[in-house]
Every structure is written in C-alpha cells, then in structure tokens.
VOGU-3710 file (C-alpha; in Angstrom, 3 decimals, decimal comma):
1> xxxxxxxxxx> 14,641/-9,301/2,445  15,448/-6,795/-0,122  15,087/-7,134/-3,645  17,171/-5,535/-6,185  17,750/-2,366/-7,734  16,358/-0,787/-4,305  16,326/2,526/-3,323  16,616/2,965/0,957  15,470/7,220/1,904  16,917/8,185/4,792
11> xxxxxxxxxx> 15,480/7,844/7,977  13,548/4,788/6,683  13,245/2,026/8,728  12,476/-1,746/7,788  12,019/-4,698/10,387  13,588/-7,477/10,516  11,692/-10,513/8,225  9,391/-7,856/5,308  9,787/-8,867/2,034  10,476/-6,287/-1,007
21> xxxxxxxxxx> 10,507/-6,900/-4,163  12,381/-5,493/-7,022  12,637/-1,525/-8,354  10,989/-0,727/-4,669  11,809/2,887/-3,562  10,924/3,888/0,002  11,579/7,519/0,672  12,985/9,237/3,864  11,083/8,302/6,474  8,811/5,468/5,751
31> xxxxxxxxxx> 8,550/3,112/8,298  7,733/-0,515/7,041  7,180/-3,095/10,286  7,055/-6,495/10,014  5,685/-8,913/8,257  5,154/-6,925/5,743  5,381/-8,027/1,667  5,822/-5,283/-0,720  6,028/-5,855/-4,359  8,287/-5,459/-7,604
41> xxxxxxxxxx> 7,651/-1,961/-8,868  6,206/0,085/-5,203  6,683/3,508/-4,022  6,066/4,496/-0,577  6,341/8,379/-0,106  7,594/9,813/3,091  6,636/9,216/6,197  4,335/6,719/5,416  3,687/4,534/8,026  2,888/0,574/7,388
51> xxxxxxxxxx> 1,888/-0,933/11,060  1,229/-4,352/11,860  -0,480/-4,947/15,202  -3,885/-4,753/15,636  -4,339/-4,055/19,106  -1,644/-1,600/19,809  -0,743/-1,457/23,464  2,832/-1,593/25,620  1,358/-3,572/28,599  -0,226/-6,362/29,497
61> xxxxxxxxxx> -3,732/-6,277/31,036  -1,459/-7,168/34,816  0,575/-3,394/33,772  3,594/-6,067/33,279  5,759/-4,435/29,390  4,563/-6,611/26,596  7,221/-8,659/24,502  7,357/-9,871/21,393  5,770/-13,039/22,517  3,056/-11,280/23,990
71> xxxxxxxxxx> 1,509/-10,143/20,811  1,100/-11,718/16,573  2,995/-9,421/14,419  0,059/-9,024/11,101  1,664/-7,638/7,743  0,354/-5,428/5,360  0,507/-6,042/1,863  1,517/-4,268/-0,969  0,463/-5,241/-4,518  2,938/-4,830/-7,196
81> xxxxxxxxxx> 2,974/-1,341/-9,119  1,111/0,487/-5,924  1,711/3,543/-4,529  1,438/4,810/-1,186  1,861/8,512/-0,535  3,225/10,898/1,735  2,389/10,185/5,223  -0,213/7,585/4,601  -1,403/4,623/6,852  -1,906/1,491/6,079
91> xxxxxxxxxx> -3,295/-0,117/9,560  -2,412/-3,895/9,132  -3,934/-6,380/8,267  -4,313/-4,852/4,932  -3,779/-5,775/1,485  -3,335/-2,578/-1,054  -3,931/-4,188/-4,724  -1,611/-4,491/-7,599  -1,062/-0,500/-9,167  -3,608/1,087/-6,524
101> xxxxxxxxxx> -2,537/4,433/-5,340  -3,558/5,624/-1,870  -3,361/9,594/-1,486  -1,192/11,591/0,636  -2,996/11,133/4,569  -4,920/8,091/4,024  -5,589/5,955/6,915  -6,010/2,753/4,841  -8,185/0,281/7,172  -9,787/-2,402/4,333
111> xxxxxxxxxx> -8,293/-3,841/1,387  -7,443/-1,836/-1,418  -8,851/-3,077/-5,605  -5,981/-3,210/-8,271  -6,020/0,257/-10,086  -7,761/1,497/-7,064  -7,580/5,306/-6,269  -8,023/5,775/-2,649  -8,164/9,126/-0,609  -9,148/10,184/3,181
121> xxxxxxxxxx> -9,896/8,879/7,417  -10,924/6,293/6,346  -9,925/5,939/2,689  -12,299/5,348/0,256  -12,338/4,809/-3,193  -13,045/7,870/-5,387  -11,910/6,494/-9,116  -9,253/4,514/-11,076  -5,780/5,071/-11,718  -3,447/3,398/-14,343
131> xxxxxxxxxx> -0,070/1,763/-14,919  0,737/5,059/-14,899  -0,487/6,441/-11,845  -2,869/8,494/-13,893  -6,710/8,512/-12,648  -8,604/6,983/-16,162  -11,291/8,346/-17,885  -14,524/6,494/-17,616  -15,513/5,694/-21,895  -18,572/3,813/-20,463
141> xxxxxxxxxx> -20,155/0,334/-20,476  -17,066/-0,490/-17,349  -14,590/0,449/-20,419  -11,846/2,989/-18,754  -8,663/4,066/-20,514  -5,448/6,314/-19,831  -5,371/9,148/-21,184  -1,056/8,616/-20,514  -1,066/5,180/-22,215  -4,101/4,682/-23,708
151> xxxxxxxxxx> -4,805/1,488/-22,380  -7,775/0,404/-21,552  -9,118/-1,605/-18,157  -12,532/-3,494/-17,984  -14,470/-2,670/-14,630  -16,039/-5,535/-13,614  -18,388/-4,963/-10,159  -16,027/-3,309/-7,535  -12,741/-4,735/-9,579  -10,629/-3,557/-12,087
161> xxxx> -8,670/-5,356/-14,780  -6,392/-4,371/-18,031  -8,034/-5,126/-20,813  -6,757/-7,591/-23,992
//
C-alpha cells in the first residue's frame, strides 16, 4: 500500500504487502521487501535494501528449490521521518526509530532508537540527530539542541525524546 504524495525512483522495488506512509521518498534502485512498514516522511536512499529473510537459502536441506511456503517473511519497520542512506542494508527483523539517520553503507542488524545516528558495519550509534537531520549538540545534563531549528531534546538512558 503506497501512501499519498510519495516519490518512487527508477528501478525501485516495493514488494507485495509493503505498507508505505505519506510523503515517503524511495530513491533509485531501493529494494523494499515485504512485509516492511515505512512511516510517514521516510527517506530510503539509492540502492538501500530492506531485507525480509532471517535465514536465506535458495533450497531446502534436501536440495529442493524453496517456495513461498518454505519460509516466513519478517519485516523491517522504519519510523516516521527516519532516513536510510545510500546502499545501507537493514537486516530483518529490525526497527529503525522515528527521525533516526542510518548512514550510507551501514548495515543495521539491531534496532535503532528514535533520533539515533548510526554508522558502520554492523551499525552502531555515534550520536543523535534532530528532525532536521542535523547532528545535535550537547548542552550537558542530558540536553541536546538542534543547531538548525533550536529544538531541544532530552536523553534518558539510551533513548532521546523531543523536549517540551
């Protein structure tokens, strides 16, 4: 299901049963396999991949070509406003939190908290980003501020929330 006002690039693949929110942008050659769920305002970069098989094999243990009945699809969930960089891979089943940013080329194998900035293989959090996508600046005492919007965020353990 494709939401309103979406932009799907050339060569992008959206599997049957994928749910895509409003104002989503899928760049060229992005691969979104079922049963993925993308929130409103999500960005999927060029050639990014959202997988759906925890234990991929072409054949069963007895050598027979696998069919749809031989596996259980698991999905990737991308929260509102999150961005997945070019050629990043999200290995199902993972959830990328609201407004998080997955760097280009990263491989996400664990859930990503809201507003997290993750990089690398496997992806790890190196900071926080605000709704504008800019890295947040620490103001001490668990407070973070967006240099572009001035929005303030509060860190609580391993999570971040918009203050106020």
